[in-house]
C-alpha positions, 0 to 999 in steps of 0.5 A, spaced: 921 302 108 926 297 109 933 298 113 939 300 109 946 301 110 947 308 114 952 311 109 946 310 103 943 317 102 935 317 101 932 318 094 928 325 094 922 321 092 923 317 099 922 323 103 914 325 104 912 332 104 906 336 107 904 343 105 900 348 108 899 355 105 901 358 098 908 354 097 913 357 092 914 353 086 919 349 086 920 349 094 917 342 095 922 339 090 928 343 094 925 341 101 925 333 099 932 334 096 935 338 102 932 333 107 935 327 103 942 330 102 942 331 109 941 323 111 948 322 108 951 324 115 947 320 119 951 314 123 945 309 123 940 308 117 934 313 116 928 309 116 923 314 115 923 322 113 918 327 112 918 334 111 913 340 112 912 346 109 908 352 111 907 359 109 903 364 113 898 369 109 898 374 114 902 380 111 904 382 118 908 376 120 915 378 119 918 371 117 912 367 115 915 361 112 916 355 116 920 348 114 920 342 119 923 335 118 922 329 122 926 323 121 926 316 124 933 314 125 933 307 127 927 308 131 929 314 134 926 321 132 930 327 130 926 333 129 929 340 126 925 346 124 927 353 121 923 359 120 925 365 115 922 370 110 922 366 104 921 358 103 928 358 100 931 361 106 927 356 111 929 350 107 937 352 107 937 353 115 933 347 116 938 343 112 944 346 116 940 344 123 938 337 121 945 335 119 948 338 125 943 333 129 944 327 125 952 328 125 952 327 133 946 322 133 950 315 134 955 316 139 951 321 143 945 317 144 949 311 146 953 315 151 947 318 154 942 312 154 948 308 157 948 313 163 954 318 162 960 317 165 963 323 169 969 324 164 964 323 158 965 328 152 959 332 152 960 335 145 953 334 143 951 340 148 957 344 147 955 344 139 948 346 141 948 354 143 942 357 146 937 357 141 932 363 140 925 361 141 921 361 134 918 368 134 911 369 135 906 373 131 903 378 136 896 376 135 890 381 139 889 377 145 881 377 144 883 372 138 888 367 141 886 360 142 889 353 144 889 351 137 894 345 138 893 340 144 898 334 144 897 329 149 903 323 150 905 318 155 911 322 158 918 318 158 921 317 164 928 320 163 934 323 167 935 330 166 941 328 162 937 324 157 931 329 157 936 335 155 939 330 150 932 329 147 930 336 147 936 338 143 935 332 138 928 334 137 929 341 136 925 343 142 925 349 147 923 345 152 921 338 154 916 335 158 918 328 161 917 324 168 924 325 172 926 318 173 929 318 180 923 322 183 917 320 179 916 327 178 913 330 172 918 335 170 920 340 164 927 342 162 929 348 158 935 352 156 937 357 161 943 362 161 947 357 165 946 351 161 939 348 163 934 349 168 929 344 171 922 345 174 918 339 177 911 339 180 914 338 187 921 339 187 926 334 190 933 336 188 936 332 193 933 326 190 936 327 183 941 322 181 948 324 178 947 329 173 952 331 168 949 337 164 950 344 167 943 344 171 939 348 176 933 346 179 927 351 181 925 351 188 918 353 186 913 348 186 909 348 180 902 352 180 896 348 181 892 351 175 886 350 170 888 350 163 884 357 162 888 360 168 895 357 165 893 361 159 891 367 163 898 367 167 902 366 160 899 372 158 900 376 164 907 374 165 910 374 158 913 368 159 914 363 152 911 357 156 907 356 163 909 349 166 903 348 171 900 342 175 893 341 172 888 342 177 883 336 175 889 331 175 895 333 178 899 332 172 904 336 169 902 340 163 905 346 159 901 352 155 906 356 150 906 361 145 905 358 138 909 362 132 902 364 129 900 367 136 895 362 138 897 357 144 899 350 144 897 345 150 902 339 152 899 334 157 900 327 159 896 322 156 896 318 162 
C-alpha cells in the first residue's frame, strides 16, 4: 500500500479481515467500516490495517465476542482489542479504543522516543486509566494448555518507552530489555501507575524515569515453563514473569481469555 496524507481516511475495502468462529451477518463489513473511519484521526499515514473478529462457541463464556485491530502507522504498530456480549458491541468498543490511541500517536511518540524532558506533558498516560484485564474463561485445570507461544526479539527501551509501547499496543503487560541495565524486564499497570520487574533488579541503575513507577525488589524466580504454569495457577495472578531455567532469559506465562495459557519468550 502506498503512503498517503495522514488526513486521508482508509477505504473500508483496504482493511484486511480475519474471522474465527461463527460471525454474525454484517459484522465483517461493520468492522471494516469502523476501523477505516477511525484512521481519520491518525496524525500520520496509516500504511496497513487489519481487523480480527472471533466468537467463542462455548455458551458458558459471558462475553464471547472479540474484535481486534492492528494498524501500521508510519512504521509503528498500533493495536486495540475489545470483548463484549455481542459482536456489534465489541466492534463499537474497538472503534472507541482505536481512536483514542490514534489521536495521541504523533506528538507522544516524538516526546518519548526523543527522551522526555522533565516538564513534558504526559497526556498519553493520564488519558489511559488502568484497564481491567480481559476476563478469561474458568476452564477446568485438566483441560488447560499453552495454545500460543510468541517469541520475538525483545526491544531495548527505557521504562518510559516501554510503558508508552504497552499503552499503544493495548497490552496489560509488556516484556522488553531495559536499556540502562540490560535486564530482561516486564512493565505492567499498578494502582499507583506502573510497576517494573526484572531478572536481577537494579533500580539504582535505571536512567531518568518520568512515569509513576515502582520497581520490584524481588529477583525473577528461576523456573521451567511447566513450573511457571504451575505457579500461575497456584498464585491466581494474571501472569508470571520468570527466568527460564534453561536459558536464563525472561519469559511470561499468562491466562488467555479462552481459559488456556499463553507463553512469551525472547527469540534470541
